[in-house]
Gaussian input, Z-matrix of N, CA and C with variables (Angstrom, degrees):
# hf/3-21g

backbone

0 1
 N
 C     1     B1
 C     2     B2     1     A1
 N     3     B3     2     A2     1     D1
 C     4     B4     3     A3     2     D2
 C     5     B5     4     A4     3     D3
 N     6     B6     5     A5     4     D4
 C     7     B7     6     A6     5     D5
 C     8     B8     7     A7     6     D6
 N     9     B9     8     A8     7     D7
 C    10    B10     9     A9     8     D8
 C    11    B11    10    A10     9     D9
 N    12    B12    11    A11    10    D10
 C    13    B13    12    A12    11    D11
 C    14    B14    13    A13    12    D12
 N    15    B15    14    A14    13    D13
 C    16    B16    15    A15    14    D14
 C    17    B17    16    A16    15    D15
 N    18    B18    17    A17    16    D16
 C    19    B19    18    A18    17    D17
 C    20    B20    19    A19    18    D18
 N    21    B21    20    A20    19    D19
 C    22    B22    21    A21    20    D20
 C    23    B23    22    A22    21    D21
 N    24    B24    23    A23    22    D22
 C    25    B25    24    A24    23    D23
 C    26    B26    25    A25    24    D24
 N    27    B27    26    A26    25    D25
 C    28    B28    27    A27    26    D26
 C    29    B29    28    A28    27    D27
 N    30    B30    29    A29    28    D28
 C    31    B31    30    A30    29    D29
 C    32    B32    31    A31    30    D30
 N    33    B33    32    A32    31    D31
 C    34    B34    33    A33    32    D32
 C    35    B35    34    A34    33    D33
 N    36    B36    35    A35    34    D34
 C    37    B37    36    A36    35    D35
 C    38    B38    37    A37    36    D36
 N    39    B39    38    A38    37    D37
 C    40    B40    39    A39    38    D38
 C    41    B41    40    A40    39    D39
 N    42    B42    41    A41    40    D40
 C    43    B43    42    A42    41    D41
 C    44    B44    43    A43    42    D42
 N    45    B45    44    A44    43    D43
 C    46    B46    45    A45    44    D44
 C    47    B47    46    A46    45    D45
 N    48    B48    47    A47    46    D46
 C    49    B49    48    A48    47    D47
 C    50    B50    49    A49    48    D48
 N    51    B51    50    A50    49    D49
 C    52    B52    51    A51    50    D50
 C    53    B53    52    A52    51    D51
 N    54    B54    53    A53    52    D52
 C    55    B55    54    A54    53    D53
 C    56    B56    55    A55    54    D54
 N    57    B57    56    A56    55    D55
 C    58    B58    57    A57    56    D56
 C    59    B59    58    A58    57    D57
 N    60    B60    59    A59    58    D58
 C    61    B61    60    A60    59    D59
 C    62    B62    61    A61    60    D60
 N    63    B63    62    A62    61    D61
 C    64    B64    63    A63    62    D62
 C    65    B65    64    A64    63    D63
 N    66    B66    65    A65    64    D64
 C    67    B67    66    A66    65    D65
 C    68    B68    67    A67    66    D66
 N    69    B69    68    A68    67    D67
 C    70    B70    69    A69    68    D68
 C    71    B71    70    A70    69    D69
 N    72    B72    71    A71    70    D70
 C    73    B73    72    A72    71    D71
 C    74    B74    73    A73    72    D72
 N    75    B75    74    A74    73    D73
 C    76    B76    75    A75    74    D74
 C    77    B77    76    A76    75    D75
 N    78    B78    77    A77    76    D76
 C    79    B79    78    A78    77    D77
 C    80    B80    79    A79    78    D78
 N    81    B81    80    A80    79    D79
 C    82    B82    81    A81    80    D80
 C    83    B83    82    A82    81    D81
 N    84    B84    83    A83    82    D82
 C    85    B85    84    A84    83    D83
 C    86    B86    85    A85    84    D84
 N    87    B87    86    A86    85    D85
 C    88    B88    87    A87    86    D86
 C    89    B89    88    A88    87    D87
 N    90    B90    89    A89    88    D88
 C    91    B91    90    A90    89    D89
 C    92    B92    91    A91    90    D90
 N    93    B93    92    A92    91    D91
 C    94    B94    93    A93    92    D92
 C    95    B95    94    A94    93    D93
 N    96    B96    95    A95    94    D94
 C    97    B97    96    A96    95    D95
 C    98    B98    97    A97    96    D96
 N    99    B99    98    A98    97    D97
 C   100   B100    99    A99    98    D98
 C   101   B101   100   A100    99    D99
 N   102   B102   101   A101   100   D100
 C   103   B103   102   A102   101   D101
 C   104   B104   103   A103   102   D102
 N   105   B105   104   A104   103   D103
 C   106   B106   105   A105   104   D104
 C   107   B107   106   A106   105   D105
 N   108   B108   107   A107   106   D106
 C   109   B109   108   A108   107   D107
 C   110   B110   109   A109   108   D108
 N   111   B111   110   A110   109   D109
 C   112   B112   111   A111   110   D110
 C   113   B113   112   A112   111   D111
 N   114   B114   113   A113   112   D112
 C   115   B115   114   A114   113   D113
 C   116   B116   115   A115   114   D114
 N   117   B117   116   A116   115   D115
 C   118   B118   117   A117   116   D116
 C   119   B119   118   A118   117   D117
 N   120   B120   119   A119   118   D118
 C   121   B121   120   A120   119   D119
 C   122   B122   121   A121   120   D120
 N   123   B123   122   A122   121   D121
 C   124   B124   123   A123   122   D122
 C   125   B125   124   A124   123   D123
 N   126   B126   125   A125   124   D124
 C   127   B127   126   A126   125   D125
 C   128   B128   127   A127   126   D126
 N   129   B129   128   A128   127   D127
 C   130   B130   129   A129   128   D128
 C   131   B131   130   A130   129   D129
 N   132   B132   131   A131   130   D130
 C   133   B133   132   A132   131   D131
 C   134   B134   133   A133   132   D132
 N   135   B135   134   A134   133   D133
 C   136   B136   135   A135   134   D134
 C   137   B137   136   A136   135   D135
 N   138   B138   137   A137   136   D136
 C   139   B139   138   A138   137   D137
 C   140   B140   139   A139   138   D138
 N   141   B141   140   A140   139   D139
 C   142   B142   141   A141   140   D140
 C   143   B143   142   A142   141   D141
 N   144   B144   143   A143   142   D142
 C   145   B145   144   A144   143   D143
 C   146   B146   145   A145   144   D144
 N   147   B147   146   A146   145   D145
 C   148   B148   147   A147   146   D146
 C   149   B149   148   A148   147   D147
 N   150   B150   149   A149   148   D148
 C   151   B151   150   A150   149   D149
 C   152   B152   151   A151   150   D150
 N   153   B153   152   A152   151   D151
 C   154   B154   153   A153   152   D152
 C   155   B155   154   A154   153   D153
 N   156   B156   155   A155   154   D154
 C   157   B157   156   A156   155   D155
 C   158   B158   157   A157   156   D156
 N   159   B159   158   A158   157   D157
 C   160   B160   159   A159   158   D158
 C   161   B161   160   A160   159   D159
 N   162   B162   161   A161   160   D160
 C   163   B163   162   A162   161   D161
 C   164   B164   163   A163   162   D162
 N   165   B165   164   A164   163   D163
 C   166   B166   165   A165   164   D164
 C   167   B167   166   A166   165   D165
 N   168   B168   167   A167   166   D166
 C   169   B169   168   A168   167   D167
 C   170   B170   169   A169   168   D168
 N   171   B171   170   A170   169   D169
 C   172   B172   171   A171   170   D170
 C   173   B173   172   A172   171   D171
 N   174   B174   173   A173   172   D172
 C   175   B175   174   A174   173   D173
 C   176   B176   175   A175   174   D174
 N   177   B177   176   A176   175   D175
 C   178   B178   177   A177   176   D176
 C   179   B179   178   A178   177   D177
 N   180   B180   179   A179   178   D178
 C   181   B181   180   A180   179   D179
 C   182   B182   181   A181   180   D180
 N   183   B183   182   A182   181   D181
 C   184   B184   183   A183   182   D182
 C   185   B185   184   A184   183   D183
 N   186   B186   185   A185   184   D184
 C   187   B187   186   A186   185   D185
 C   188   B188   187   A187   186   D186
 N   189   B189   188   A188   187   D187
 C   190   B190   189   A189   188   D188
 C   191   B191   190   A190   189   D189
 N   192   B192   191   A191   190   D190
 C   193   B193   192   A192   191   D191
 C   194   B194   193   A193   192   D192
 N   195   B195   194   A194   193   D193
 C   196   B196   195   A195   194   D194
 C   197   B197   196   A196   195   D195
 N   198   B198   197   A197   196   D196
 C   199   B199   198   A198   197   D197
 C   200   B200   199   A199   198   D198
 N   201   B201   200   A200   199   D199
 C   202   B202   201   A201   200   D200
 C   203   B203   202   A202   201   D201
 N   204   B204   203   A203   202   D202
 C   205   B205   204   A204   203   D203
 C   206   B206   205   A205   204   D204
 N   207   B207   206   A206   205   D205
 C   208   B208   207   A207   206   D206
 C   209   B209   208   A208   207   D207
 N   210   B210   209   A209   208   D208
 C   211   B211   210   A210   209   D209
 C   212   B212   211   A211   210   D210
 N   213   B213   212   A212   211   D211
 C   214   B214   213   A213   212   D212
 C   215   B215   214   A214   213   D213
 N   216   B216   215   A215   214   D214
 C   217   B217   216   A216   215   D215
 C   218   B218   217   A217   216   D216
 N   219   B219   218   A218   217   D217
 C   220   B220   219   A219   218   D218
 C   221   B221   220   A220   219   D219
 N   222   B222   221   A221   220   D220
 C   223   B223   222   A222   221   D221
 C   224   B224   223   A223   222   D222
 N   225   B225   224   A224   223   D223
 C   226   B226   225   A225   224   D224
 C   227   B227   226   A226   225   D225
 N   228   B228   227   A227   226   D226
 C   229   B229   228   A228   227   D227
 C   230   B230   229   A229   228   D228
 N   231   B231   230   A230   229   D229
 C   232   B232   231   A231   230   D230
 C   233   B233   232   A232   231   D231
 N   234   B234   233   A233   232   D232
 C   235   B235   234   A234   233   D233
 C   236   B236   235   A235   234   D234
 N   237   B237   236   A236   235   D235
 C   238   B238   237   A237   236   D236
 C   239   B239   238   A238   237   D237
 N   240   B240   239   A239   238   D238
 C   241   B241   240   A240   239   D239
 C   242   B242   241   A241   240   D240
 N   243   B243   242   A242   241   D241
 C   244   B244   243   A243   242   D242
 C   245   B245   244   A244   243   D243
 N   246   B246   245   A245   244   D244
 C   247   B247   246   A246   245   D245
 C   248   B248   247   A247   246   D246
 N   249   B249   248   A248   247   D247
 C   250   B250   249   A249   248   D248
 C   251   B251   250   A250   249   D249
 N   252   B252   251   A251   250   D250
 C   253   B253   252   A252   251   D251
 C   254   B254   253   A253   252   D252
 N   255   B255   254   A254   253   D253
 C   256   B256   255   A255   254   D254
 C   257   B257   256   A256   255   D255

   B1=1.4411
   B2=1.5198
   B3=1.3058
   B4=1.4560
   B5=1.5203
   B6=1.3195
   B7=1.4584
   B8=1.5164
   B9=1.3204
   B10=1.4614
   B11=1.5171
   B12=1.3104
   B13=1.4554
   B14=1.5170
   B15=1.3249
   B16=1.4579
   B17=1.5215
   B18=1.3294
   B19=1.4706
   B20=1.5263
   B21=1.3100
   B22=1.4610
   B23=1.5187
   B24=1.3111
   B25=1.4672
   B26=1.5174
   B27=1.3183
   B28=1.4547
   B29=1.5201
   B30=1.2959
   B31=1.4581
   B32=1.5277
   B33=1.3331
   B34=1.4614
   B35=1.5129
   B36=1.3337
   B37=1.4618
   B38=1.5161
   B39=1.3146
   B40=1.4532
   B41=1.5167
   B42=1.3072
   B43=1.4548
   B44=1.5170
   B45=1.2896
   B46=1.4516
   B47=1.5085
   B48=1.2859
   B49=1.4563
   B50=1.5254
   B51=1.3300
   B52=1.4574
   B53=1.5314
   B54=1.3101
   B55=1.4595
   B56=1.5283
   B57=1.3372
   B58=1.4601
   B59=1.5298
   B60=1.3177
   B61=1.4591
   B62=1.5318
   B63=1.3271
   B64=1.4720
   B65=1.5243
   B66=1.3295
   B67=1.4620
   B68=1.5294
   B69=1.3186
   B70=1.4613
   B71=1.5222
   B72=1.3231
   B73=1.4697
   B74=1.5244
   B75=1.3274
   B76=1.4714
   B77=1.5256
   B78=1.3321
   B79=1.4665
   B80=1.5197
   B81=1.3206
   B82=1.4672
   B83=1.5334
   B84=1.3470
   B85=1.4683
   B86=1.5236
   B87=1.3294
   B88=1.4622
   B89=1.5191
   B90=1.3079
   B91=1.4575
   B92=1.5249
   B93=1.3249
   B94=1.4518
   B95=1.5131
   B96=1.3124
   B97=1.4589
   B98=1.5300
   B99=1.3128
   B100=1.4583
   B101=1.5120
   B102=1.3216
   B103=1.4592
   B104=1.5127
   B105=1.3379
   B106=1.4532
   B107=1.5246
   B108=1.3206
   B109=1.4587
   B110=1.5270
   B111=1.3410
   B112=1.4579
   B113=1.5177
   B114=1.3231
   B115=1.4613
   B116=1.5129
   B117=1.3266
   B118=1.4574
   B119=1.5183
   B120=1.3176
   B121=1.4510
   B122=1.5222
   B123=1.3316
   B124=1.4608
   B125=1.5250
   B126=1.3275
   B127=1.4647
   B128=1.5192
   B129=1.3213
   B130=1.4610
   B131=1.5251
   B132=1.3177
   B133=1.4589
   B134=1.5297
   B135=1.3264
   B136=1.4720
   B137=1.5341
   B138=1.3281
   B139=1.4668
   B140=1.5284
   B141=1.3322
   B142=1.4634
   B143=1.5319
   B144=1.3233
   B145=1.4646
   B146=1.5277
   B147=1.3305
   B148=1.4675
   B149=1.5218
   B150=1.3222
   B151=1.4689
   B152=1.5232
   B153=1.3426
   B154=1.4601
   B155=1.5179
   B156=1.3296
   B157=1.4557
   B158=1.5147
   B159=1.3386
   B160=1.4591
   B161=1.5248
   B162=1.3087
   B163=1.4626
   B164=1.5303
   B165=1.3246
   B166=1.4639
   B167=1.5285
   B168=1.3269
   B169=1.4577
   B170=1.5186
   B171=1.3330
   B172=1.4701
   B173=1.5209
   B174=1.3259
   B175=1.4633
   B176=1.5351
   B177=1.3381
   B178=1.4660
   B179=1.5126
   B180=1.3224
   B181=1.4550
   B182=1.5242
   B183=1.3004
   B184=1.4575
   B185=1.5258
   B186=1.3255
   B187=1.4669
   B188=1.5231
   B189=1.3319
   B190=1.4649
   B191=1.5252
   B192=1.3403
   B193=1.4688
   B194=1.5237
   B195=1.3230
   B196=1.4554
   B197=1.5202
   B198=1.3313
   B199=1.4573
   B200=1.5295
   B201=1.3249
   B202=1.4607
   B203=1.5187
   B204=1.3095
   B205=1.4534
   B206=1.5173
   B207=1.3331
   B208=1.4679
   B209=1.5235
   B210=1.3371
   B211=1.4574
   B212=1.5194
   B213=1.3219
   B214=1.4700
   B215=1.5235
   B216=1.3362
   B217=1.4651
   B218=1.5267
   B219=1.3454
   B220=1.4533
   B221=1.5267
   B222=1.3335
   B223=1.4567
   B224=1.5181
   B225=1.3279
   B226=1.4584
   B227=1.5249
   B228=1.3123
   B229=1.4571
   B230=1.5174
   B231=1.3274
   B232=1.4719
   B233=1.5123
   B234=1.3364
   B235=1.4569
   B236=1.5157
   B237=1.3270
   B238=1.4629
   B239=1.5154
   B240=1.3327
   B241=1.4636
   B242=1.5141
   B243=1.3212
   B244=1.4569
   B245=1.5204
   B246=1.3304
   B247=1.4572
   B248=1.5213
   B249=1.3147
   B250=1.4725
   B251=1.5226
   B252=1.3185
   B253=1.4666
   B254=1.5219
   B255=1.3094
   B256=1.4795
   B257=1.5058
   A1=108.08
   A2=116.53
   A3=122.18
   A4=108.91
   A5=116.29
   A6=121.88
   A7=108.87
   A8=115.87
   A9=121.50
   A10=106.95
   A11=115.75
   A12=120.84
   A13=110.23
   A14=115.79
   A15=121.46
   A16=106.95
   A17=118.41
   A18=120.22
   A19=112.13
   A20=115.30
   A21=120.45
   A22=109.81
   A23=115.86
   A24=120.88
   A25=110.77
   A26=115.74
   A27=120.63
   A28=108.47
   A29=117.55
   A30=121.32
   A31=112.78
   A32=118.65
   A33=119.63
   A34=112.02
   A35=117.70
   A36=120.19
   A37=108.09
   A38=116.03
   A39=120.36
   A40=109.28
   A41=116.16
   A42=121.94
   A43=107.40
   A44=115.97
   A45=120.45
   A46=109.70
   A47=115.75
   A48=119.24
   A49=112.37
   A50=117.95
   A51=120.90
   A52=111.94
   A53=118.98
   A54=123.01
   A55=111.16
   A56=115.85
   A57=120.20
   A58=110.34
   A59=115.42
   A60=121.09
   A61=110.44
   A62=117.04
   A63=121.38
   A64=111.54
   A65=117.29
   A66=120.81
   A67=111.50
   A68=116.40
   A69=119.75
   A70=111.01
   A71=116.84
   A72=120.24
   A73=110.37
   A74=116.99
   A75=120.71
   A76=110.98
   A77=117.32
   A78=120.96
   A79=111.34
   A80=116.81
   A81=121.68
   A82=112.99
   A83=116.03
   A84=122.07
   A85=111.57
   A86=115.22
   A87=121.82
   A88=108.69
   A89=115.85
   A90=120.61
   A91=108.32
   A92=116.00
   A93=121.40
   A94=110.80
   A95=116.57
   A96=121.49
   A97=108.56
   A98=115.41
   A99=121.29
   A100=109.70
   A101=115.56
   A102=120.61
   A103=110.04
   A104=115.64
   A105=120.79
   A106=108.41
   A107=116.34
   A108=121.31
   A109=111.32
   A110=115.39
   A111=119.28
   A112=109.57
   A113=114.66
   A114=122.10
   A115=106.62
   A116=117.49
   A117=119.73
   A118=110.33
   A119=114.75
   A120=122.11
   A121=106.89
   A122=116.21
   A123=120.89
   A124=109.46
   A125=114.96
   A126=121.88
   A127=106.10
   A128=116.73
   A129=119.39
   A130=111.12
   A131=115.19
   A132=122.59
   A133=106.56
   A134=119.37
   A135=119.21
   A136=113.81
   A137=118.09
   A138=120.57
   A139=111.40
   A140=117.28
   A141=120.79
   A142=110.70
   A143=117.10
   A144=120.21
   A145=110.55
   A146=116.58
   A147=119.77
   A148=111.43
   A149=116.76
   A150=121.03
   A151=112.08
   A152=117.54
   A153=120.97
   A154=114.68
   A155=117.01
   A156=120.49
   A157=113.30
   A158=118.82
   A159=121.99
   A160=108.79
   A161=116.58
   A162=120.79
   A163=110.28
   A164=115.08
   A165=120.22
   A166=109.29
   A167=116.33
   A168=122.30
   A169=114.10
   A170=118.64
   A171=121.54
   A172=109.49
   A173=116.64
   A174=121.95
   A175=108.40
   A176=115.75
   A177=121.97
   A178=111.80
   A179=115.28
   A180=122.01
   A181=105.52
   A182=117.35
   A183=122.42
   A184=108.32
   A185=115.83
   A186=121.05
   A187=108.79
   A188=115.42
   A189=121.61
   A190=107.18
   A191=115.88
   A192=121.27
   A193=109.97
   A194=114.86
   A195=121.08
   A196=107.51
   A197=115.32
   A198=121.89
   A199=108.18
   A200=115.26
   A201=122.62
   A202=109.65
   A203=115.87
   A204=121.74
   A205=107.27
   A206=116.19
   A207=122.33
   A208=111.55
   A209=115.86
   A210=121.23
   A211=115.29
   A212=117.93
   A213=121.39
   A214=109.99
   A215=117.13
   A216=118.89
   A217=110.93
   A218=116.03
   A219=120.30
   A220=112.54
   A221=117.29
   A222=120.96
   A223=109.91
   A224=116.56
   A225=122.32
   A226=106.18
   A227=115.80
   A228=121.99
   A229=108.86
   A230=116.67
   A231=122.00
   A232=107.96
   A233=115.57
   A234=120.67
   A235=109.46
   A236=115.54
   A237=122.09
   A238=108.04
   A239=115.83
   A240=122.48
   A241=109.56
   A242=116.68
   A243=120.06
   A244=109.90
   A245=116.62
   A246=120.57
   A247=112.28
   A248=117.84
   A249=120.03
   A250=113.60
   A251=118.66
   A252=120.47
   A253=111.52
   A254=117.01
   A255=120.50
   A256=111.53
   D1=140.32
   D2=178.01
   D3=-127.30
   D4=130.39
   D5=175.84
   D6=-102.27
   D7=134.01
   D8=177.02
   D9=-109.57
   D10=126.62
   D11=-175.07
   D12=-116.62
   D13=130.81
   D14=174.99
   D15=-124.59
   D16=113.80
   D17=-177.17
   D18=-58.50
   D19=140.58
   D20=177.52
   D21=-82.98
   D22=142.72
   D23=176.87
   D24=-85.55
   D25=-23.18
   D26=-176.14
   D27=-136.58
   D28=139.34
   D29=-175.53
   D30=-99.65
   D31=31.42
   D32=-179.90
   D33=-77.73
   D34=-20.27
   D35=179.12
   D36=-102.54
   D37=108.88
   D38=178.82
   D39=-134.56
   D40=148.67
   D41=173.53
   D42=-110.96
   D43=130.59
   D44=178.23
   D45=-130.09
   D46=-167.01
   D47=-178.23
   D48=-78.80
   D49=-11.22
   D50=-175.89
   D51=-108.44
   D52=-37.41
   D53=-173.09
   D54=-100.48
   D55=129.45
   D56=177.86
   D57=-82.44
   D58=170.19
   D59=176.21
   D60=-57.00
   D61=-47.34
   D62=-178.94
   D63=-63.50
   D64=-40.57
   D65=179.50
   D66=-66.61
   D67=-41.08
   D68=179.04
   D69=-65.32
   D70=-42.15
   D71=178.29
   D72=-61.75
   D73=-46.29
   D74=-179.68
   D75=-62.64
   D76=-41.52
   D77=179.93
   D78=-60.72
   D79=-33.46
   D80=-179.45
   D81=-92.65
   D82=7.26
   D83=179.59
   D84=61.48
   D85=38.37
   D86=176.62
   D87=-114.54
   D88=163.91
   D89=178.54
   D90=-102.27
   D91=114.36
   D92=177.89
   D93=-106.92
   D94=128.97
   D95=176.30
   D96=-133.47
   D97=163.07
   D98=179.38
   D99=-140.01
   D100=150.09
   D101=176.69
   D102=-138.90
   D103=141.94
   D104=176.83
   D105=-82.53
   D106=121.72
   D107=178.35
   D108=-88.97
   D109=-35.49
   D110=-177.76
   D111=-154.10
   D112=136.39
   D113=172.43
   D114=-131.58
   D115=123.88
   D116=-179.01
   D117=-146.42
   D118=162.33
   D119=174.59
   D120=-108.86
   D121=128.54
   D122=-176.96
   D123=-136.54
   D124=160.74
   D125=169.33
   D126=-113.60
   D127=137.00
   D128=-176.49
   D129=-68.68
   D130=128.90
   D131=170.76
   D132=-93.77
   D133=178.11
   D134=-177.82
   D135=-56.30
   D136=-42.21
   D137=-178.75
   D138=-66.58
   D139=-43.55
   D140=-179.88
   D141=-69.32
   D142=-35.65
   D143=177.09
   D144=-62.14
   D145=-41.23
   D146=178.70
   D147=-66.47
   D148=-38.93
   D149=-177.95
   D150=-71.50
   D151=-39.92
   D152=-173.53
   D153=-95.27
   D154=-23.26
   D155=-175.28
   D156=87.66
   D157=-3.47
   D158=175.32
   D159=-80.43
   D160=149.36
   D161=179.21
   D162=-64.75
   D163=150.25
   D164=177.70
   D165=-59.65
   D166=135.54
   D167=-179.68
   D168=91.00
   D169=-6.04
   D170=179.10
   D171=-64.99
   D172=131.53
   D173=178.16
   D174=-81.35
   D175=126.47
   D176=-176.21
   D177=-126.53
   D178=153.13
   D179=161.59
   D180=-94.64
   D181=129.00
   D182=179.29
   D183=-113.49
   D184=123.86
   D185=-176.66
   D186=-125.75
   D187=131.80
   D188=174.92
   D189=-119.67
   D190=122.55
   D191=-178.15
   D192=-124.74
   D193=151.59
   D194=174.40
   D195=-120.13
   D196=125.08
   D197=179.20
   D198=-100.54
   D199=132.56
   D200=-178.86
   D201=-111.45
   D202=145.33
   D203=174.17
   D204=-124.89
   D205=118.13
   D206=-175.61
   D207=52.32
   D208=39.91
   D209=175.95
   D210=83.20
   D211=-3.69
   D212=-179.84
   D213=-105.71
   D214=134.16
   D215=178.92
   D216=-61.91
   D217=136.01
   D218=-175.25
   D219=-126.12
   D220=-48.12
   D221=-173.49
   D222=-131.50
   D223=126.92
   D224=171.06
   D225=-98.90
   D226=120.55
   D227=-173.55
   D228=-117.46
   D229=127.30
   D230=174.98
   D231=-119.74
   D232=127.06
   D233=-178.86
   D234=-130.96
   D235=148.02
   D236=175.58
   D237=-128.27
   D238=132.38
   D239=-179.14
   D240=-127.93
   D241=135.15
   D242=177.09
   D243=-65.30
   D244=134.46
   D245=-179.67
   D246=-70.62
   D247=-28.38
   D248=-175.31
   D249=-76.76
   D250=-6.86
   D251=177.41
   D252=-119.20
   D253=6.46
   D254=-179.56
   D255=-78.11

């Protein structure tokens, strides 16, 4: 996995524990949208177990989303959720 970082010139767009991406975009009068790039079901192998903290063999839903701000890609989000608690 490779992360590409572009420093922000202005700190008006922030994500915290209270404000969602959509709420922050609306507060700043911007248009925020999101799209699912990939949805899959996986079982953790040793490498994925080390990366996620889930035990090896745990069945997961794996979701990759791209969040856009004013039509420009901004955040690539990867999430893993245990299938047995969904």
